[in-house]
Structure formats: C-alpha cells, structure tokens
C-alpha positions as CSV (number, residue, x, y, z in Angstrom):
1,M,101.6,150.0,67.5
2,N,102.2,152.8,69.4
3,S,101.5,156.5,68.5
4,H,104.7,157.8,67.9
5,D,104.9,155.6,65.2
6,L,102.3,157.7,63.2
7,L,103.3,160.1,60.2
8,P,103.8,163.1,61.5
9,H,100.2,165.1,61.5
10,E,98.5,162.5,59.9
11,P,95.1,161.3,61.9
12,F,94.4,158.4,64.3
13,K,92.0,156.1,65.5
14,R,92.2,154.2,69.2
15,L,90.8,150.7,68.0
16,F,90.8,147.3,69.0
17,F,89.1,144.1,68.6
18,A,86.6,142.5,70.4
19,L,82.9,140.4,70.6
20,P,80.0,142.1,71.1
21,C,77.8,141.6,73.8
22,S,74.5,141.6,73.2
23,A,71.5,144.8,74.5
24,V,69.8,141.5,76.9
25,Q,73.2,140.3,78.6
26,G,74.8,143.8,78.9
27,K,71.5,144.4,81.0
28,A,72.0,141.5,83.0
29,I,75.6,141.5,83.6
30,S,75.1,145.3,85.2
31,R,71.9,144.4,87.1
32,W,73.9,141.8,88.2
33,R,77.0,144.5,89.1
34,S,74.5,146.9,91.2
35,A,74.1,143.8,92.6
36,L,77.7,143.5,94.1
37,K,77.2,147.0,95.9
38,L,80.7,148.2,94.9
39,R,82.3,151.5,96.4
40,N,85.1,151.7,94.6
41,G,86.6,152.8,91.1
42,R,84.3,154.0,87.5
43,P,81.8,151.1,86.3
44,V,82.1,150.6,82.4
45,P,78.8,152.0,80.8
46,T,76.2,149.4,80.0
47,A,76.5,150.0,76.2
48,N,80.9,149.2,76.0
49,F,80.6,146.0,77.6
50,H,82.7,143.5,75.1
51,L,84.7,140.6,75.2
52,T,88.5,142.5,74.5
53,L,90.3,140.4,71.8
54,M,93.1,142.5,70.6
55,F,94.0,146.4,71.6
56,L,96.0,147.7,68.6
57,G,95.6,151.8,70.7
58,D,96.4,154.3,68.4
59,V,96.9,153.8,64.3
60,G,97.0,156.2,61.6
61,V,94.0,156.1,59.5
62,S,96.0,155.4,56.3
63,Q,97.1,151.7,58.1
64,L,92.7,150.7,58.1
65,P,92.3,149.3,55.0
66,A,94.9,147.1,55.7
67,I,93.7,146.5,59.0
68,L,90.3,145.8,57.8
69,D,92.1,143.4,54.9
70,A,94.0,141.5,57.4
71,A,90.7,140.9,59.3
72,A,88.6,139.6,56.3
73,R,90.6,137.0,55.8
74,L,90.9,135.2,59.1
75,R,88.7,132.0,58.7
76,P,85.6,131.7,61.1
77,L,85.4,129.3,63.7
78,P,83.9,126.5,63.0
79,A,80.9,126.0,65.1
80,P,80.2,128.4,68.0
81,S,82.4,129.1,70.9
82,A,80.0,130.1,73.9
83,I,82.0,132.0,76.7
84,I,81.1,131.2,80.8
85,L,82.5,134.4,82.2
86,D,81.7,132.8,86.0
87,Q,84.8,134.3,87.9
88,L,85.9,138.0,89.3
89,E,89.3,139.2,89.6
90,V,91.5,142.0,89.6
91,W,93.9,143.3,87.4
92,R,96.2,145.6,89.6
93,R,97.8,145.8,86.9
94,S,95.3,148.2,85.3
95,Q,93.4,149.0,87.7
96,A,90.0,146.7,86.0
97,L,87.2,144.9,88.3
98,V,86.8,142.2,85.5
99,L,84.6,138.4,84.8
100,V,86.8,135.9,83.1
101,P,85.7,132.3,82.4
102,E,87.3,129.3,84.5
103,Q,87.8,127.5,81.8
104,P,88.7,129.3,78.1
105,Q,87.7,127.6,75.2
106,A,90.9,126.7,73.3
107,A,88.8,127.3,70.2
108,L,88.8,130.6,70.4
109,L,92.3,130.9,71.8
110,R,93.4,129.6,69.0
111,W,92.4,131.9,66.9
112,V,92.9,134.4,69.3
113,Y,96.6,133.2,67.7
114,E,95.4,133.9,64.3
115,L,94.0,137.4,64.6
116,Q,97.8,137.9,66.3
117,Q,99.5,136.7,63.5
118,A,97.6,138.8,61.1
119,M,98.5,141.6,62.3
120,L,101.6,141.1,63.6
121,P,102.9,142.5,60.1
122,L,100.8,145.7,60.4
123,G,104.0,146.2,63.2
124,F,101.6,145.6,65.7
125,A,103.2,143.7,68.8
126,V,101.8,140.7,70.0
127,D,101.2,141.2,74.1
128,P,103.6,138.7,75.7
129,R,100.9,137.7,78.3
130,E,99.0,135.5,77.9
131,F,95.2,136.4,76.5
132,Q,92.3,135.8,78.5
133,P,88.9,136.8,77.4
134,H,87.4,139.1,79.9
135,L,84.4,141.3,80.1
136,T,85.5,144.7,82.4
137,L,82.9,145.7,84.4
138,M,85.4,149.0,86.5
139,R,88.1,150.7,85.7
140,D,90.5,152.7,88.5
141,Y,89.3,149.8,91.0
142,R,91.4,149.2,93.7
143,G,89.7,147.2,96.0
144,P,89.9,143.0,97.1
145,V,88.0,140.8,95.1
146,P,84.1,141.1,96.1
147,E,82.2,138.6,97.2
148,A,79.7,137.2,94.5
149,P,76.9,134.7,94.6
150,L,78.1,131.0,93.5
151,D,75.6,130.4,90.8
152,T,77.0,134.2,88.8
153,E,77.4,132.7,85.0
154,F,77.2,134.7,82.3
155,R,76.9,132.8,78.5
156,I,78.4,134.8,75.9
157,A,77.7,133.3,72.6
158,A,79.2,135.7,69.9
159,R,78.9,135.1,65.9
160,E,81.0,137.9,65.2
161,F,84.0,139.7,66.2
162,V,84.3,143.6,65.6
163,L,86.8,146.2,65.1
164,Y,85.6,149.2,66.6
165,E,87.5,152.9,67.7
166,S,86.9,154.4,71.6
167,Y,85.9,157.7,70.8
168,K,85.2,160.2,73.9
169,G,84.3,157.2,76.0
170,K,82.7,156.4,73.5
171,Y,83.3,152.3,71.5
172,E,82.0,152.8,68.1
173,P,81.9,149.8,65.5
174,L,83.8,150.0,62.8
175,A,83.0,146.7,60.8
176,Q,82.5,143.4,61.1
177,W,83.6,139.9,60.4
178,P,81.4,136.2,61.2
179,L,83.0,134.6,64.1
180,V,81.5,131.2,63.5
181,E,80.9,129.7,59.8
182,P,77.3,130.1,58.6
183,A,75.2,127.1,59.2
184,P,74.5,124.9,56.0
185,A,71.0,125.8,54.1
186,P,68.9,122.6,54.9
187,L,68.4,120.4,52.4
188,E,64.6,120.2,50.9
189,R,63.5,116.7,50.6
190,P,62.7,115.6,47.5
191,R,58.8,116.6,46.2
192,P,57.3,113.3,45.1
193,M,56.7,112.5,41.6
194,L,54.0,112.8,40.1
195,H,52.7,109.1,37.5
196,P,51.6,111.2,34.1
197,F,47.9,110.6,34.2
198,Q,47.8,111.3,38.5
199,V,46.2,115.3,38.6
200,P,48.6,117.0,41.5
C-alpha cells in the first residue's frame, strides 16, 4: 500500500513489522560497529536496532484495527528460532550496510510468508524480492563491504514480533504478539498419599 491509497485528509502512520533487539544485544552490536571505524554513511541509533520482517509504509489510521486483528491471528512458531547475524552486506539499492545471517532459519522464513499472506487482503503488496532477515547498521552507505572479524556472530532470539511506527527518526512500538508458543508449565510431582493413621 502506498500513500496515494490513503483517503483524502486521513491521518496516517508509517508502519513496519519487526523483531526487537534487546538493549544488551543492541549495545554489543553498537560497540562492534564502532570498532569497524566506518567513515561513510549515517549510523542507525542503537535504540532503533531491529530485524525487519515486513514494511507496510504509510497506512491510514482507519486500517490499523484490521492490521492488528490479522497479526493477532498468526500462529506462533512451535519452538524458538534464533537468528545468527554473522555476515556484513552492502545493499546498493537502499544504500544500507546490514548484518544478515548466512543461513536464515527455514521456520522463520515460512512464518514471514504467513505474515505477508495475512497482510495481502488488506492491500499490502508483497515485495517480489526474496525476504532476508537483516539488521541495518548504516544508512546512506556508499562504501565497500567493511572487513569484519571472522568471529562476528550475534544471536537474536526474539520471542515476540512487534508492529512499529516510524515517527521523526524514532521507532515506537504500537503492539506486539507472541512469535513463539509459550512453554508448557512444568507438571507438579504427585504428593505421596498418607496412611489414615500417619501424621503428616
């Protein structure tokens, strides 16, 4: 959906789905990025680190309830699906330096397909390019792929997915849902039965 699809004079929000990055993980990635001594592009603020799932664009506020309802109907993954970010890439088209996994989890890729299909009836076109989980480090980046240590590896293990609003350079979470089914509660061990004449 594009901004020209909005109703006349309708307020809108710039929305996207993503996996959150914990504060601890964000600080670690930020320190690692600083060690690369990059001299090109604009660094993404640490507070804005996330793994993009689907970009919706400018959305009229009247559509927000339908988006929330469709997202809530998605079935969570049966087991945690950690993403290992271990490669740097430069995306020339968007002029971005990104961290990506060498081997994306198949379960997550299937789940993102379900997310895309859930948004399709609401008028949000699916990007024809194959989805690739990524964390953007720099924008307006026009340099080569930097050399990074061979042991570069950041493990992102989100248990929820979030609908964010992009507003004045900040990403505000609007709603979140479980990405992974909750673990079953541990079974209580049966208490031994006492003989009627035994004192507990």
